[in-house]
mmCIF file of the C-alpha atoms, coordinates in Angstrom:
data_MODEL
# 
_entry.id   MODEL 
# 
loop_
_atom_site.group_PDB 
_atom_site.id 
_atom_site.type_symbol 
_atom_site.label_atom_id 
_atom_site.label_alt_id 
_atom_site.label_comp_id 
_atom_site.label_asym_id 
_atom_site.label_entity_id 
_atom_site.label_seq_id 
_atom_site.pdbx_PDB_ins_code 
_atom_site.Cartn_x 
_atom_site.Cartn_y 
_atom_site.Cartn_z 
_atom_site.occupancy 
_atom_site.B_iso_or_equiv 
_atom_site.pdbx_formal_charge 
_atom_site.auth_seq_id 
_atom_site.auth_comp_id 
_atom_site.auth_asym_id 
_atom_site.auth_atom_id 
_atom_site.pdbx_PDB_model_num 
ATOM 1   C CA . UNK A 1 1   ? -93.279  -243.360 -20.677 1.00 0.00 ? 1   UNK A CA 1 
ATOM 2   C CA . UNK A 1 2   ? -95.024  -244.057 -23.924 1.00 0.00 ? 2   UNK A CA 1 
ATOM 3   C CA . UNK A 1 3   ? -95.085  -242.693 -27.452 1.00 0.00 ? 3   UNK A CA 1 
ATOM 4   C CA . UNK A 1 4   ? -98.183  -243.791 -29.373 1.00 0.00 ? 4   UNK A CA 1 
ATOM 5   C CA . UNK A 1 5   ? -97.422  -241.593 -32.387 1.00 0.00 ? 5   UNK A CA 1 
ATOM 6   C CA . UNK A 1 6   ? -93.847  -242.867 -32.698 1.00 0.00 ? 6   UNK A CA 1 
ATOM 7   C CA . UNK A 1 7   ? -92.499  -239.312 -32.849 1.00 0.00 ? 7   UNK A CA 1 
ATOM 8   C CA . UNK A 1 8   ? -88.807  -238.627 -32.292 1.00 0.00 ? 8   UNK A CA 1 
ATOM 9   C CA . UNK A 1 9   ? -88.074  -236.900 -29.000 1.00 0.00 ? 9   UNK A CA 1 
ATOM 10  C CA . UNK A 1 10  ? -85.141  -235.754 -26.875 1.00 0.00 ? 10  UNK A CA 1 
ATOM 11  C CA . UNK A 1 11  ? -84.268  -234.173 -23.530 1.00 0.00 ? 11  UNK A CA 1 
ATOM 12  C CA . UNK A 1 12  ? -81.528  -231.555 -23.229 1.00 0.00 ? 12  UNK A CA 1 
ATOM 13  C CA . UNK A 1 13  ? -80.025  -229.854 -20.205 1.00 0.00 ? 13  UNK A CA 1 
ATOM 14  C CA . UNK A 1 14  ? -78.747  -226.279 -20.349 1.00 0.00 ? 14  UNK A CA 1 
ATOM 15  C CA . UNK A 1 15  ? -75.064  -225.532 -19.769 1.00 0.00 ? 15  UNK A CA 1 
ATOM 16  C CA . UNK A 1 16  ? -75.737  -224.048 -16.355 1.00 0.00 ? 16  UNK A CA 1 
ATOM 17  C CA . UNK A 1 17  ? -77.814  -227.149 -15.524 1.00 0.00 ? 17  UNK A CA 1 
ATOM 18  C CA . UNK A 1 18  ? -80.787  -225.013 -14.457 1.00 0.00 ? 18  UNK A CA 1 
ATOM 19  C CA . UNK A 1 19  ? -83.130  -225.756 -17.376 1.00 0.00 ? 19  UNK A CA 1 
ATOM 20  C CA . UNK A 1 20  ? -84.475  -228.859 -19.119 1.00 0.00 ? 20  UNK A CA 1 
ATOM 21  C CA . UNK A 1 21  ? -85.712  -228.856 -22.694 1.00 0.00 ? 21  UNK A CA 1 
ATOM 22  C CA . UNK A 1 22  ? -88.035  -231.494 -24.166 1.00 0.00 ? 22  UNK A CA 1 
ATOM 23  C CA . UNK A 1 23  ? -88.206  -231.632 -27.968 1.00 0.00 ? 23  UNK A CA 1 
ATOM 24  C CA . UNK A 1 24  ? -90.850  -233.554 -29.894 1.00 0.00 ? 24  UNK A CA 1 
ATOM 25  C CA . UNK A 1 25  ? -90.698  -233.836 -33.695 1.00 0.00 ? 25  UNK A CA 1 
ATOM 26  C CA . UNK A 1 26  ? -94.338  -233.486 -34.750 1.00 0.00 ? 26  UNK A CA 1 
ATOM 27  C CA . UNK A 1 27  ? -95.329  -233.217 -38.433 1.00 0.00 ? 27  UNK A CA 1 
ATOM 28  C CA . UNK A 1 28  ? -94.471  -229.861 -39.974 1.00 0.00 ? 28  UNK A CA 1 
ATOM 29  C CA . UNK A 1 29  ? -97.843  -229.165 -41.583 1.00 0.00 ? 29  UNK A CA 1 
ATOM 30  C CA . UNK A 1 30  ? -99.986  -230.206 -38.613 1.00 0.00 ? 30  UNK A CA 1 
ATOM 31  C CA . UNK A 1 31  ? -102.107 -227.395 -37.209 1.00 0.00 ? 31  UNK A CA 1 
ATOM 32  C CA . UNK A 1 32  ? -101.016 -226.263 -33.728 1.00 0.00 ? 32  UNK A CA 1 
ATOM 33  C CA . UNK A 1 33  ? -104.627 -226.458 -32.520 1.00 0.00 ? 33  UNK A CA 1 
ATOM 34  C CA . UNK A 1 34  ? -104.350 -230.257 -32.791 1.00 0.00 ? 34  UNK A CA 1 
ATOM 35  C CA . UNK A 1 35  ? -101.640 -230.296 -30.104 1.00 0.00 ? 35  UNK A CA 1 
ATOM 36  C CA . UNK A 1 36  ? -102.517 -230.580 -26.408 1.00 0.00 ? 36  UNK A CA 1 
ATOM 37  C CA . UNK A 1 37  ? -99.651  -230.041 -23.924 1.00 0.00 ? 37  UNK A CA 1 
ATOM 38  C CA . UNK A 1 38  ? -99.910  -230.967 -20.253 1.00 0.00 ? 38  UNK A CA 1 
ATOM 39  C CA . UNK A 1 39  ? -96.786  -230.084 -18.274 1.00 0.00 ? 39  UNK A CA 1 
ATOM 40  C CA . UNK A 1 40  ? -96.494  -231.500 -14.733 1.00 0.00 ? 40  UNK A CA 1 
ATOM 41  C CA . UNK A 1 41  ? -93.561  -231.390 -12.252 1.00 0.00 ? 41  UNK A CA 1 
ATOM 42  C CA . UNK A 1 42  ? -92.567  -235.002 -12.953 1.00 0.00 ? 42  UNK A CA 1 
ATOM 43  C CA . UNK A 1 43  ? -93.815  -235.639 -16.494 1.00 0.00 ? 43  UNK A CA 1 
ATOM 44  C CA . UNK A 1 44  ? -94.911  -233.998 -19.729 1.00 0.00 ? 44  UNK A CA 1 
ATOM 45  C CA . UNK A 1 45  ? -97.856  -235.244 -21.822 1.00 0.00 ? 45  UNK A CA 1 
ATOM 46  C CA . UNK A 1 46  ? -98.410  -234.145 -25.413 1.00 0.00 ? 46  UNK A CA 1 
ATOM 47  C CA . UNK A 1 47  ? -101.531 -235.149 -27.318 1.00 0.00 ? 47  UNK A CA 1 
ATOM 48  C CA . UNK A 1 48  ? -101.073 -235.097 -31.092 1.00 0.00 ? 48  UNK A CA 1 
ATOM 49  C CA . UNK A 1 49  ? -104.483 -235.721 -32.730 1.00 0.00 ? 49  UNK A CA 1 
ATOM 50  C CA . UNK A 1 50  ? -105.617 -238.881 -30.888 1.00 0.00 ? 50  UNK A CA 1 
ATOM 51  C CA . UNK A 1 51  ? -102.127 -240.148 -30.085 1.00 0.00 ? 51  UNK A CA 1 
ATOM 52  C CA . UNK A 1 52  ? -100.461 -239.446 -26.722 1.00 0.00 ? 52  UNK A CA 1 
ATOM 53  C CA . UNK A 1 53  ? -96.769  -239.063 -25.992 1.00 0.00 ? 53  UNK A CA 1 
ATOM 54  C CA . UNK A 1 54  ? -95.890  -238.992 -22.293 1.00 0.00 ? 54  UNK A CA 1 
ATOM 55  C CA . UNK A 1 55  ? -92.361  -238.745 -20.901 1.00 0.00 ? 55  UNK A CA 1 
ATOM 56  C CA . UNK A 1 56  ? -90.910  -238.433 -17.400 1.00 0.00 ? 56  UNK A CA 1 
ATOM 57  C CA . UNK A 1 57  ? -88.740  -235.396 -16.758 1.00 0.00 ? 57  UNK A CA 1 
ATOM 58  C CA . UNK A 1 58  ? -85.183  -236.403 -15.720 1.00 0.00 ? 58  UNK A CA 1 
ATOM 59  C CA . UNK A 1 59  ? -85.507  -233.952 -12.788 1.00 0.00 ? 59  UNK A CA 1 
ATOM 60  C CA . UNK A 1 60  ? -88.485  -232.277 -11.174 1.00 0.00 ? 60  UNK A CA 1 
ATOM 61  C CA . UNK A 1 61  ? -89.393  -228.976 -12.844 1.00 0.00 ? 61  UNK A CA 1 
ATOM 62  C CA . UNK A 1 62  ? -91.329  -225.796 -12.073 1.00 0.00 ? 62  UNK A CA 1 
ATOM 63  C CA . UNK A 1 63  ? -94.442  -225.866 -14.258 1.00 0.00 ? 63  UNK A CA 1 
ATOM 64  C CA . UNK A 1 64  ? -95.083  -222.136 -13.855 1.00 0.00 ? 64  UNK A CA 1 
ATOM 65  C CA . UNK A 1 65  ? -91.848  -221.272 -15.615 1.00 0.00 ? 65  UNK A CA 1 
ATOM 66  C CA . UNK A 1 66  ? -92.313  -223.680 -18.554 1.00 0.00 ? 66  UNK A CA 1 
ATOM 67  C CA . UNK A 1 67  ? -92.296  -222.230 -22.067 1.00 0.00 ? 67  UNK A CA 1 
ATOM 68  C CA . UNK A 1 68  ? -93.873  -224.073 -25.000 1.00 0.00 ? 68  UNK A CA 1 
ATOM 69  C CA . UNK A 1 69  ? -92.815  -223.109 -28.522 1.00 0.00 ? 69  UNK A CA 1 
ATOM 70  C CA . UNK A 1 70  ? -93.214  -224.552 -31.978 1.00 0.00 ? 70  UNK A CA 1 
ATOM 71  C CA . UNK A 1 71  ? -90.683  -224.108 -34.751 1.00 0.00 ? 71  UNK A CA 1 
ATOM 72  C CA . UNK A 1 72  ? -92.144  -222.496 -37.868 1.00 0.00 ? 72  UNK A CA 1 
ATOM 73  C CA . UNK A 1 73  ? -89.564  -224.139 -40.135 1.00 0.00 ? 73  UNK A CA 1 
ATOM 74  C CA . UNK A 1 74  ? -89.494  -227.734 -38.820 1.00 0.00 ? 74  UNK A CA 1 
ATOM 75  C CA . UNK A 1 75  ? -92.740  -227.911 -36.819 1.00 0.00 ? 75  UNK A CA 1 
ATOM 76  C CA . UNK A 1 76  ? -90.795  -229.253 -33.803 1.00 0.00 ? 76  UNK A CA 1 
ATOM 77  C CA . UNK A 1 77  ? -92.415  -228.716 -30.398 1.00 0.00 ? 77  UNK A CA 1 
ATOM 78  C CA . UNK A 1 78  ? -90.034  -227.402 -27.751 1.00 0.00 ? 78  UNK A CA 1 
ATOM 79  C CA . UNK A 1 79  ? -90.858  -227.250 -24.017 1.00 0.00 ? 79  UNK A CA 1 
ATOM 80  C CA . UNK A 1 80  ? -88.285  -225.456 -21.844 1.00 0.00 ? 80  UNK A CA 1 
ATOM 81  C CA . UNK A 1 81  ? -88.716  -225.597 -18.059 1.00 0.00 ? 81  UNK A CA 1 
ATOM 82  C CA . UNK A 1 82  ? -86.667  -224.514 -15.051 1.00 0.00 ? 82  UNK A CA 1 
ATOM 83  C CA . UNK A 1 83  ? -85.581  -227.232 -12.631 1.00 0.00 ? 83  UNK A CA 1 
ATOM 84  C CA . UNK A 1 84  ? -87.183  -227.027 -9.199  1.00 0.00 ? 84  UNK A CA 1 
ATOM 85  C CA . UNK A 1 85  ? -83.745  -227.221 -7.571  1.00 0.00 ? 85  UNK A CA 1 
ATOM 86  C CA . UNK A 1 86  ? -82.241  -224.688 -9.973  1.00 0.00 ? 86  UNK A CA 1 
ATOM 87  C CA . UNK A 1 87  ? -81.954  -221.903 -7.392  1.00 0.00 ? 87  UNK A CA 1 
ATOM 88  C CA . UNK A 1 88  ? -80.006  -224.114 -4.994  1.00 0.00 ? 88  UNK A CA 1 
ATOM 89  C CA . UNK A 1 89  ? -77.859  -225.303 -7.887  1.00 0.00 ? 89  UNK A CA 1 
ATOM 90  C CA . UNK A 1 90  ? -77.193  -221.731 -9.024  1.00 0.00 ? 90  UNK A CA 1 
ATOM 91  C CA . UNK A 1 91  ? -76.193  -220.750 -5.480  1.00 0.00 ? 91  UNK A CA 1 
ATOM 92  C CA . UNK A 1 92  ? -73.833  -223.717 -5.276  1.00 0.00 ? 92  UNK A CA 1 
ATOM 93  C CA . UNK A 1 93  ? -72.273  -222.799 -8.616  1.00 0.00 ? 93  UNK A CA 1 
ATOM 94  C CA . UNK A 1 94  ? -71.845  -219.184 -7.452  1.00 0.00 ? 94  UNK A CA 1 
ATOM 95  C CA . UNK A 1 95  ? -70.128  -220.353 -4.253  1.00 0.00 ? 95  UNK A CA 1 
ATOM 96  C CA . UNK A 1 96  ? -67.845  -222.651 -6.264  1.00 0.00 ? 96  UNK A CA 1 
ATOM 97  C CA . UNK A 1 97  ? -66.973  -219.780 -8.608  1.00 0.00 ? 97  UNK A CA 1 
ATOM 98  C CA . UNK A 1 98  ? -66.168  -217.499 -5.646  1.00 0.00 ? 98  UNK A CA 1 
ATOM 99  C CA . UNK A 1 99  ? -63.994  -220.240 -4.137  1.00 0.00 ? 99  UNK A CA 1 
ATOM 100 C CA . UNK A 1 100 ? -62.103  -220.721 -7.401  1.00 0.00 ? 100 UNK A CA 1 
ATOM 101 C CA . UNK A 1 101 ? -61.560  -216.968 -7.767  1.00 0.00 ? 101 UNK A CA 1 
ATOM 102 C CA . UNK A 1 102 ? -60.302  -216.666 -4.164  1.00 0.00 ? 102 UNK A CA 1 
ATOM 103 C CA . UNK A 1 103 ? -57.932  -219.609 -4.648  1.00 0.00 ? 103 UNK A CA 1 
ATOM 104 C CA . UNK A 1 104 ? -56.592  -218.123 -7.908  1.00 0.00 ? 104 UNK A CA 1 
ATOM 105 C CA . UNK A 1 105 ? -56.145  -214.731 -6.240  1.00 0.00 ? 105 UNK A CA 1 
ATOM 106 C CA . UNK A 1 106 ? -54.197  -216.324 -3.354  1.00 0.00 ? 106 UNK A CA 1 
ATOM 107 C CA . UNK A 1 107 ? -52.005  -218.254 -5.786  1.00 0.00 ? 107 UNK A CA 1 
ATOM 108 C CA . UNK A 1 108 ? -51.163  -215.091 -7.731  1.00 0.00 ? 108 UNK A CA 1 
ATOM 109 C CA . UNK A 1 109 ? -50.447  -213.189 -4.505  1.00 0.00 ? 109 UNK A CA 1 
ATOM 110 C CA . UNK A 1 110 ? -48.094  -215.947 -3.299  1.00 0.00 ? 110 UNK A CA 1 
ATOM 111 C CA . UNK A 1 111 ? -46.349  -215.940 -6.668  1.00 0.00 ? 111 UNK A CA 1 
ATOM 112 C CA . UNK A 1 112 ? -45.889  -212.154 -6.557  1.00 0.00 ? 112 UNK A CA 1 
ATOM 113 C CA . UNK A 1 113 ? -44.514  -212.349 -3.011  1.00 0.00 ? 113 UNK A CA 1 
ATOM 114 C CA . UNK A 1 114 ? -41.949  -214.967 -4.100  1.00 0.00 ? 114 UNK A CA 1 
ATOM 115 C CA . UNK A 1 115 ? -40.915  -212.821 -7.058  1.00 0.00 ? 115 UNK A CA 1 
ATOM 116 C CA . UNK A 1 116 ? -40.559  -209.810 -4.764  1.00 0.00 ? 116 UNK A CA 1 
ATOM 117 C CA . UNK A 1 117 ? -38.388  -211.775 -2.338  1.00 0.00 ? 117 UNK A CA 1 
ATOM 118 C CA . UNK A 1 118 ? -36.142  -212.889 -5.215  1.00 0.00 ? 118 UNK A CA 1 
ATOM 119 C CA . UNK A 1 119 ? -35.872  -209.314 -6.489  1.00 0.00 ? 119 UNK A CA 1 
ATOM 120 C CA . UNK A 1 120 ? -34.873  -208.046 -3.025  1.00 0.00 ? 120 UNK A CA 1 
ATOM 121 C CA . UNK A 1 121 ? -32.297  -210.822 -2.708  1.00 0.00 ? 121 UNK A CA 1 
ATOM 122 C CA . UNK A 1 122 ? -30.831  -210.001 -6.144  1.00 0.00 ? 122 UNK A CA 1 
ATOM 123 C CA . UNK A 1 123 ? -30.665  -206.285 -5.391  1.00 0.00 ? 123 UNK A CA 1 
ATOM 124 C CA . UNK A 1 124 ? -28.872  -207.005 -2.088  1.00 0.00 ? 124 UNK A CA 1 
ATOM 125 C CA . UNK A 1 125 ? -26.338  -209.198 -3.904  1.00 0.00 ? 125 UNK A CA 1 
ATOM 126 C CA . UNK A 1 126 ? -25.739  -206.528 -6.546  1.00 0.00 ? 126 UNK A CA 1 
ATOM 127 C CA . UNK A 1 127 ? -25.286  -203.883 -3.874  1.00 0.00 ? 127 UNK A CA 1 
ATOM 128 C CA . UNK A 1 128 ? -22.693  -206.041 -2.084  1.00 0.00 ? 128 UNK A CA 1 
ATOM 129 C CA . UNK A 1 129 ? -20.834  -206.663 -5.344  1.00 0.00 ? 129 UNK A CA 1 
ATOM 130 C CA . UNK A 1 130 ? -20.789  -202.935 -6.128  1.00 0.00 ? 130 UNK A CA 1 
ATOM 131 C CA . UNK A 1 131 ? -19.454  -202.133 -2.676  1.00 0.00 ? 131 UNK A CA 1 
ATOM 132 C CA . UNK A 1 132 ? -16.726  -204.768 -2.952  1.00 0.00 ? 132 UNK A CA 1 
ATOM 133 C CA . UNK A 1 133 ? -15.710  -203.653 -6.419  1.00 0.00 ? 133 UNK A CA 1 
ATOM 134 C CA . UNK A 1 134 ? -15.587  -199.971 -5.405  1.00 0.00 ? 134 UNK A CA 1 
ATOM 135 C CA . UNK A 1 135 ? -13.180  -200.832 -2.547  1.00 0.00 ? 135 UNK A CA 1 
ATOM 136 C CA . UNK A 1 136 ? -10.779  -202.778 -4.743  1.00 0.00 ? 136 UNK A CA 1 
ATOM 137 C CA . UNK A 1 137 ? -11.033  -200.625 -7.817  1.00 0.00 ? 137 UNK A CA 1 
ATOM 138 C CA . UNK A 1 138 ? -8.066   -198.398 -8.714  1.00 0.00 ? 138 UNK A CA 1 
ATOM 139 C CA . UNK A 1 139 ? -7.873   -196.014 -11.561 1.00 0.00 ? 139 UNK A CA 1 
ATOM 140 C CA . UNK A 1 140 ? -4.431   -196.768 -13.056 1.00 0.00 ? 140 UNK A CA 1 
ATOM 141 C CA . UNK A 1 141 ? -3.501   -196.557 -16.698 1.00 0.00 ? 141 UNK A CA 1 
ATOM 142 C CA . UNK A 1 142 ? -3.888   -199.837 -18.438 1.00 0.00 ? 142 UNK A CA 1 
ATOM 143 C CA . UNK A 1 143 ? -0.624   -201.610 -19.010 1.00 0.00 ? 143 UNK A CA 1 
ATOM 144 C CA . UNK A 1 144 ? 0.466    -202.145 -22.532 1.00 0.00 ? 144 UNK A CA 1 
ATOM 145 C CA . UNK A 1 145 ? 2.272    -200.519 -25.444 1.00 0.00 ? 145 UNK A CA 1 
ATOM 146 C CA . UNK A 1 146 ? 1.808    -196.810 -25.836 1.00 0.00 ? 146 UNK A CA 1 
ATOM 147 C CA . UNK A 1 147 ? 0.515    -195.611 -29.137 1.00 0.00 ? 147 UNK A CA 1 
ATOM 148 C CA . UNK A 1 148 ? 2.952    -194.022 -31.466 1.00 0.00 ? 148 UNK A CA 1 
ATOM 149 C CA . UNK A 1 149 ? 2.247    -190.680 -33.031 1.00 0.00 ? 149 UNK A CA 1 
ATOM 150 C CA . UNK A 1 150 ? 0.946    -190.883 -36.604 1.00 0.00 ? 150 UNK A CA 1 
ATOM 151 C CA . UNK A 1 151 ? 3.575    -190.119 -39.178 1.00 0.00 ? 151 UNK A CA 1 
ATOM 152 C CA . UNK A 1 152 ? 2.333    -189.778 -42.738 1.00 0.00 ? 152 UNK A CA 1 
ATOM 153 C CA . UNK A 1 153 ? 4.256    -191.579 -45.467 1.00 0.00 ? 153 UNK A CA 1 
ATOM 154 C CA . UNK A 1 154 ? 3.767    -188.785 -48.021 1.00 0.00 ? 154 UNK A CA 1 
ATOM 155 C CA . UNK A 1 155 ? 4.810    -185.188 -48.344 1.00 0.00 ? 155 UNK A CA 1 
ATOM 156 C CA . UNK A 1 156 ? 2.260    -182.846 -46.862 1.00 0.00 ? 156 UNK A CA 1 
ATOM 157 C CA . UNK A 1 157 ? 3.068    -180.121 -49.411 1.00 0.00 ? 157 UNK A CA 1 
ATOM 158 C CA . UNK A 1 158 ? 1.662    -182.323 -52.197 1.00 0.00 ? 158 UNK A CA 1 
ATOM 159 C CA . UNK A 1 159 ? -1.828   -182.330 -50.620 1.00 0.00 ? 159 UNK A CA 1 
ATOM 160 C CA . UNK A 1 160 ? -4.019   -179.546 -52.087 1.00 0.00 ? 160 UNK A CA 1 
ATOM 161 C CA . UNK A 1 161 ? -5.700   -177.074 -49.741 1.00 0.00 ? 161 UNK A CA 1 
ATOM 162 C CA . UNK A 1 162 ? -9.353   -177.494 -48.985 1.00 0.00 ? 162 UNK A CA 1 
ATOM 163 C CA . UNK A 1 163 ? -11.454  -174.609 -50.178 1.00 0.00 ? 163 UNK A CA 1 
# 
């Protein structure tokens, strides 16, 4: 690993961990024809004028899938390459996702079964209570004072007729 031009550089890994990106900050106004990129499975070499920058890839990559781009605004050189073990990694992630989904589905099913059992138990209890109350229930008049008939405290002849 060496950087004769002293350019700033960085490696980035994609969220799905299937791609690596190498960024090299070359001068903005340098002509692209003065750049020479050599991408290998284990390293990347960039020649800028007569100065060489060579870096090791963190993981082995597939050179055939590498994309080299240059930013028109900043002049930054960006090399994006797929990891050689990306397919195996993607399969593993898919299996993990399926496992998580199956586990979540089982958890929800168990939860629904418990709720259903509780609902059946509650309905059985309510049914028993209704049966018990219907056996003991009698329809007698409530005990207590009887209401007296309303007697007005004025003379009904004084009230005008409604028209």
